[in-house]
C-alpha positions in Angstrom: -6.4 -0.2 -2.2 -9.7 1.9 -1.1 -13.2 0.4 -2.0 -14.9 1.7 -4.8 -17.6 3.6 -2.1 -15.4 4.5 0.2 -13.1 6.4 -2.7 -16.4 8.0 -4.2 -17.5 9.0 -1.3 -13.8 11.0 -0.3 -13.6 12.2 -3.8 -16.7 13.3 -3.8 -15.8 15.9 -0.6 -12.4 16.6 -2.3 -15.0 17.9 -5.6 -17.1 19.5 -3.1 -14.3 21.7 -1.8 -12.9 22.2 -5.2 -16.3 23.7 -6.5 -15.2 26.9 -5.4 -13.4 29.4 -7.6 -11.8 31.2 -4.1 -10.7 27.0 -3.3 -9.4 26.7 -6.4 -6.9 29.8 -6.4 -5.7 28.9 -2.7 -5.1 25.4 -4.0 -2.6 26.8 -6.7 -1.1 29.1 -4.1 -0.4 26.3 -1.9 1.0 24.2 -5.0 3.1 26.7 -6.1 4.5 27.7 -3.4 4.1 25.1 -0.8 3.1 25.4 2.9 1.8 29.4 3.6 0.4 31.4 6.5 -2.9 32.6 6.2 -1.4 36.0 6.5 0.7 35.0 3.1 -2.0 33.2 1.5 -4.2 36.5 1.7 -1.7 38.8 0.9 -2.3 40.5 -2.4 -6.1 39.7 -2.4 -9.2 41.5 -1.8 -10.0 38.4 0.4 -10.1 38.5 4.3 -8.1 36.3 6.2 -11.3 35.1 8.2 -12.6 34.2 4.9 -9.6 32.2 3.8 -9.8 30.7 7.1 -13.2 29.5 6.5 -12.5 28.3 3.3 -9.2 26.4 4.7 -11.3 24.7 7.2 -14.0 23.4 4.3 -10.5 21.7 2.3 -9.5 20.5 5.9 -12.9 18.7 6.7 -12.1 16.9 2.5 -8.6 16.4 4.1 -7.3 18.2 0.9 -5.1 20.5 3.6 -3.8 20.6 7.3 -1.9 22.9 9.5 1.3 23.0 11.9 1.3 25.4 14.6 4.7 27.6 14.3 4.4 30.0 17.1 1.5 32.4 16.7 0.6 31.5 13.0 -0.5 28.0 11.2 1.3 27.4 8.2 -1.4 25.6 6.0 0.0 22.9 3.4 -1.7 20.6 0.6 -2.2 16.7 1.4 -1.1 15.9 -2.2 -1.6 12.2 -1.8 -5.6 13.1 -1.6 -5.3 14.9 -4.7 -3.6 11.9 -6.4 -6.5 10.3 -4.9 -9.1 12.2 -6.7 -7.5 12.3 -9.7 -7.2 8.8 -9.8 -11.3 8.8 -9.6 -11.0 11.0 -12.7 -8.9 8.6 -14.7 -11.4 5.8 -13.7 -14.7 7.9 -14.8 -12.9 9.2 -17.9 -11.9 5.2 -18.7 -15.5 4.0 -18.5 -16.9 7.0 -20.8 -13.9 6.0 -23.5 -15.5 2.2 -22.8 -18.7 3.4 -23.0 -17.9 5.5 -26.5 -15.9 2.8 -27.8 -18.9 0.5 -27.5 -21.6 3.3 -28.8 -19.0 3.4 -32.3 -18.4 -0.4 -32.6 -22.8 -0.6 -32.5 -23.5 2.5 -34.6 -20.5 1.0 -37.0 -21.9 -2.8 -37.3 
């Protein structure tokens, strides 16, 4: 199990990377369609392939995605384990808030 500090640092990188609407849309497309090339990710979008590449690199540094070369193209896919780690961290924070609200409710009612 990862230490709390290491888990929070890694999750912070993920949340920072996901703090952009374009990157959230890229994650959604990769979740729905599976691994895709930059050409396919940019199809039907007003965003250039270069801009998508920059967004993918940000997510790659956060270990959210990785690419595999297929001929002349790179195919990008999500690291679902990384998303799961971030979800678990959010669940932990949610539990802490629930516990704090429970203590506050008990204090007010007593």
